[in-house]
N, C-alpha and C positions, 0 to 999 in steps of 0.2 A: 558485369562487364568491368574490365580493368580500367581504372582511372579514379574518379572520385569515389570515395567511400569514407564514411566517417565513423566516428565513435564518439566518445565524450568523456570528459574527465572531471574529477572532483576539484573543488576550489583549493586555494592555498591551504596547506595543512601544517599542523604543528605537532612536533614531538619534542617536548621540552627536554627530554632526556638525551636527545641527539643534537650535538652541535652541527650547524650547517643544514639542518632539515628545514623545509619550507615553513613559512609562517601560517598560522591558523586563519581561516576565513573570518572576516569581521562579523558576518551575520550568523556564523555557526550553523547555518541551515542546509549546507550542501552535503551530499553523500560522500563519505570517505571510502575510497575503493579498496583499502586494505592497510591497516596500521602495520601489520607484520611485513607486508611488501614494501611499505615506505621505509621501515627500519632496515630491511634487507638491502634496499637501494643505497642507503647511506653507508652501510657496511661495505658493499661491493665497490662503491665509488671511492671510498677511502683506500681500499686495497689496490684499486686500479691507479689511483694517484701515486701511491708508493712504488708501484711496479713500472708504470709508464708503458710505452709501446716501443719495441725494438724494431725500428724501420730498417729494412734491407731491400735487396733486389726482389722484384716480383717473380713469381714462379714462371718457368717456361710455358706452362699451360696457359697462363694468363696473357702471355705475349704482349707485355707492356713495354713502352719506351723507357730508356734509362732514367729519364728525369722523374719518373714516377716510382715512388718507393712504397713498399707494402709491409704490413705487420699485423699482429693480432692482439686482441684484448679479450680477456675472459670475463664472462658474465654468468650469473646463476641461471640455470634453467628455470628454477622456481624461486622468485624473490622472497617468498615466505621462509625459505631455507637457504640463506646466502652462503652457507658453508657446505651445502650439498653439491650435487652434480653441477659442473660448470660446462659451458659451451664456448667455443671461440668464434669471435666475429673478425672477419678479415677487413682490414682498413687500408686505404691508399692515401698518399699525400704527395703534393708538389709544394715545395717550400716557396714562400713569398720571394719574388724576384728582386724587389726593391727598385725596379727600373721604371721610371716615369716614361710612358710612351710618347709624351709630348716634350720632354726635356731630359736629354741624356745625362746632363750634369747633376740632376737632382736625384738624391737617394731617398726613396720613399720609406718612411718608417713602418715597421711591421705593426699590425694591429691585433694579431692573434690568428686563430684558426677559423675558417669559414667552413662549416660542415653542411653537406648537401644531401638531400634524399630526392630521387626523381619520381617517387610515387609507386604505383602498383595497386595493392600490395603485391610484392614479388619481383620488383625491378631491382637490378644491381646498380649501385652508384660507384663502382670501382673505377670506371673510366672518367668520372666527372672531373678530377683535377686537371686533366689534359685540356679542358675547355679554356684554361688560362692562355693557351696559345692563340686563341681567336681574338681579333681586334677588339670586339665588344667587351671582352673580359680582362684585357691587359691591365687596366687600372686597378681592378679588384685583385688580380693576381700579383700585382706589385706589393700590395699592402697586407694581403692575407695568405697564410698557408691554405691551399685549397685541399679539402679533405672529403673523400667519399668512402663508402663502405657497403658491404653486403649485410643487410639486416638479418636477424635470426631467420634461419630457414632457407635463405637465398644463396645460391652459388656455392661459395666456399665457407659459408657460416652455418655449420650444422644443417646441411641441406635436407629439405623435405622432398618426398616423392609419394605419389598416389597410384602410379601405374608404371608399367614397363615403358621406358622412353621409346623403345623400338616399336611399340604399338600406339604411340601417342598420336602421331599424324595419321588420320584415317584417310581413306580414298575419297575421291570427289563425291560430294553428297548434296542433298536438297537443302533448301532454305525457305520453306513455305511461309508466306506472310499470314496465312490463315490455315494452320495445320489441321489435318483430319484427326479424328479420335484415335485411330490406329497409330498414327505417327506420334501423337502425344503419349500413348502407352509405351511406345518404343523408347522415347526420350526419358520417361519416368524410370524405366528399367535401367537405362544407362546411368542416370543420376544416382540411383540407389547403389549400383555396382561401384561407381566412382567413390561415393562416400564410404563404402565398405573398404575399398582399397586404401583410402587415406587412413582409416582407423587401423587396418592391419599393418601397414607399412610404418605409420607414425607411432603406434603403440601408446604407452602412457604419457610420453613426452608431448604428444600432439596438442593437448589442451593448453600448453604454455606458449603457443604461437599466436599471439594476439596483440592488439594495438597498445594496450596498457604496458605490456612488457617491452614493446618497441620504444615507448617513451622512456621507460626506466633504463633500457639499454643505452639510450642517447645520453642520459646523465652519467652513466659509467664511462662512456666514450669521452664525454667532456672532461671528466676527471683524469682519465688516462692520457689525454692530450696535454695535461697541465694547465687547462684553462679554468680560471676561477669562475667565469661566466661564459655562457654559450652564445656564439653567433651562428645562426642557422638559417638555411634557406630550404624550404620544402616545396615541392611541386605536386599538385594533384593529391593523391592519398597522403603524400608527405606533409601536406598542410594539416591533415587531421591529427596525426600523432604529434606533429609540432604544436598544435593547439592543446593537445593533452599535456604535453610537456609544459607549456606556458601556464597551464592551470594547476598542474601538480607542483611545479618547481619555479614559480615566478621570480623568486629571489636569485635564481641561477641564470636568468636570462640577461644577455647584453643587448643583442639586436636580433630580430626575427623577420624574415620575409616569407609570406604565404602566397605562392604563385599558383593560380587556378584553384582557388579555395573550394573545398568540399563543405557541404552543409553539415555542421556538427550537432544539429538538434537531435537529442536522443530519440525522439519519435521518428526520425528519418533514417536511423542507422539500423540495418542497411537496406532493408526491403523497400521502403518508400523512396530512398535515394535512387534506387535502380529504376523504379517507375518514372521518377522525374527525369532521369537520364534518357530513358527510351523516348519520352515525349519530346525532349529537347533535340534529339538526333533527327527527328522528322523535320524540324526547322533547318538544321544544317544540310540535310539532304536536299531540301528545297533550294537553299542558297547555292549549292553546287550545281544543281540542274539549271538554275537561272544563269549562272556564269557560263556553263557550257552552251546554253542557248544564245548568249550574247556573242559567242565565238563560233557560231554555226558555220561561218565561212572557212574556218580552220578544220573543224572536226566533222561537219556534216551529220550531226546527230539530231538536228531539229532546231528550229529557230524560236521555240517556246519551251518552257519547262515541261509542259505536258507531252510534247513530241519527244523530248529527251527521255522522259520516263518510258515512252513506248519503245524507244531504241534499246533502253536497258532491259526491258521486259522481253524483247525479241532475243537479246543475247542470253538471258536466263533460260528461255525455252529451248534455245538451240543447245546450250551447255547441258541441259537436263537430258537431252537425247544423245548427245555425244560430247563428253568432257574434253576440253582442249588439252591436247597432249596426254590424254588419259589421266590428268592430274587436277584440272580445274573444272569444277562443277558450279552450280548456283551458289553453294555455300562459300566457296572460295572467292567467287565474284563479289558476293555480298561483303565478305571480310575485307577485300581490297578497297571497296568503296566506303566501308565504315572507317578505315584508316584516314581517308580523305575528309571525313567529318571531324577528325582531330586537328588536321594540319592543312592549311590552305596550300602550302607548297606542293602537296601531292596532287592537286587538282589537274594540272596539265598532263601529268603522266597517266592518271586514270582515264581522262578523256581520250588521250591519244591511243591507249591500249584498247578501249572499247570501240573506238572508231576503226582501228586496224582490224580488230576481230570481225566486226560486221562486214568489212570489205574483203575478208578472206585470209587475213594474216593473223594467226592466233599467237604468234611468238611473244609480242609485247605483253599480252595478257598473261601468258604463262610465266613470263619473267617477274611480273609484279604480284601474282596471286598464287602460284604453286607453292606448296609447303617446302621449306628448306630443310631437308632431312638431316643435314649436318648440324642443325640447331635444335634437334629433338630433345637432347638432354636438358639444355637451358630452357626451352619452351615448356617442357613437362614440369620442371622444377618451379618455374614462375607460376604456372597454373596451380600447382599444389599449394604454394604459399598463399596465393590469392584466395583460394578456397578456404584454407585453414583459418586465415585471419578473419575473413568476412564471416565465416560460420561460427567461429569462436567468440566474435566480438559482441554479438547480440542475439536475441531471440528472432527466429524467422517463423512464418506460418508453416505448420506441419500438415495442414490439410490441403491436398492438391486442389480442392474445389475453390479455395481462396485465390490461389495463383491463377487458376483457369478463369475465374470470374473477372478478376482485376485486369488481367492481360488481354482477355478477349474483348473487353470493353475498350481498353486502350488501343488495341490494334486496329479498331475501326477508324481511328483518326490518326494513328501513328504506326503504320504497318512496317516501316523500313527496318527497325531494329528491335521491336518489342519482343518477339518470340525468341530471337537469338539471345537476347539478354536473359530471358527466362532460363534457357538451357544452360547458360554459363553459371547461373547461381542456384539452380534447382538442387544440387547436392546438399545445400544447407537445410532443405526441408527434411532430410533424412539423416542428418548429422547426429552421431551417437554421443558425442562428448558434451561436457557442461558448457553453458554459455556465460559470458561475462554480462554484467548488468551495465548498460551504458550510463555514464554519469555526466554531469553537467559541465560542459566547457564554458567557463565564465570567469572573468576577473573583475574586481571592483577598483574604485579610485585608489591610485597609488600602489597597487599590488604588482603591477607589471610595467616595465619601461615601454615607451611607445613602440608600436610594431607597424609593419607595412604589409598591406594586403593588395595583391594584383589580380585583376580579372578582366577577361575579354567578355564583352556584353552578350555575345551569341555563342559562347563556349557551350557545347552540348555535353561533353564528358564531365564537366563541372559546371552545371547550370548556375547562372549569375545569382540566383537567389541564395545560393550557398555562401557567396562572398558577402552579400548583404547581411546574412545571418551571423557569420563569424564577426563581421564588423560591429554588429550590435552587441555581441557577447564579450569582446575583448576591449576593455576600457582603454582609451587613448590610442586605439588603432586608427590607421589612416587607410582609406580605400582609394586606389588609383585604378580607373576604368579605361580600358581601350575600347572606344566606341565602335559599334556597328561591325565588329569582327568576331570571329569565333575560334581562333587558334588556341589550342590547349597548352597554356604555359607561354608567358610573354616576356619574361625576364631575359635579358641578353640576346634578344632577337633583333628584328629589323626595324623596330620603332624607336627612334632616338629619344623621343619624349619619355617613354617608359624607362629606357636605360638610364637617362639622366636622373630620374626619380630614385632608381635603385642605387646608383652610385652616390648621390647626395646623402642618402640614408646610411648606407654601409660605410662610406668613407668619412662622412662628417657628422652623421647623426641628425641631418636636417630632413624635415618632413613638411609637406604642404599642409593646408587646412584639412579637416577631417575627411573631406572628399575632394578628389581632383579627377580630371578627365584628360585623356590624350586622344588626338585625332586618330582615325583608323590608319593602319598600315596600308600601303598600296595593294590592290588585288594582284594575284599572280599573273604573269604574262603567259599567254597561250603558247609561247615558245618554250616555256619551262625554265 
């Protein structure tokens, strides 16, 4: 499932022959992910530093406002051969405004570039710099150039594809919480076909789309921007390859924010992380049903979580017999409510759509759950990158009996998302390319500047244990927890306490003690 997924990287490394290369780990005991690749990264970064990025207007296809400028940076497809085939990453930027939102006479000094990745794998960051228009980001946008980009494989950056986008969105389908053996065989066949499609369409380049190369690309981007040290904010999966970067290139880090941190333990990447995610979503599904029950007077779906579940199951059964608008079946319903597990703000709209559907009006449900065919190319590309990165990053079980055993057991207590998560990742069981060996995300005393980790205590897409694990592994990191909430990604949102911690760190370098907590954000209003 898209969101947290991790990987792991080797400790600080030394190539005495290369100026600017990271320092060697003091203990000498951590695995080196590739001396040739490290050398290649230094070569590519030096080349990018000399070339820079020629920012100009964004293409008409991107439909970007004029304040946003776009450019490209070249990176090696294979860092072991930095002078071999190059691919281009598309980068976007809005310059620091220098405007203090609280004092129009004060010119805010520029602090450099703040590079952001929204996660995935497979998500585009090109629109990120426009976030500086929002009130919560104006202080950061005054001091920093806000920079986003499409990581390798995404969007306009050497895009990957595994199937014809015209065939990507399938018709309304089932979403059994306890699938039959015949249904499992059908999904296994689909997973095998999808993995074959990735191999055929990606060719020999496919093996180079993984998290370690995303971290290396980030260092080349840093150099191309003219930044001696990197200031970075990663959300969800972005925290994983941000942590890889911090471990591989600690001397290149200025400040780093890890928002909705994924568990970087090599033993969890990625198969076990997905099991943990499925278990956590059961808790978020319970949170949502409890909230709907509290607002029974508005939605009429039941005044207890159990009654709300029965209303949901009634809708599933009815959609199985006759899909809403010919487009929304049980699978689309489940997908819409899964999104509500990521973001509390979606709760009122999901509840209203379910309520309206059961009262005879299917349109609100169609509006939120039907596939948007105009987005097929983007959605297919995002799924292809997600699959390639996860499958390339680490070994997965190749015996279906392991998947079946683990998830049958889990679905007994966490039926909401377990099997859907299996089908999303099952192509990795039949992946034909070589796998990376997950390495240890870890820094020791003095290797890395202080970093900031943000986590919501009930986040299901990035379970809280992942933030605790990253906090244990990055020396001098500080963990700020939003209590009793589960929104996936909390920086720049509706919690002033969280935003104040982020601003204090990025603008002044100030951090609280090793752990701090913020009170929960208000629950959403049933009015939406």
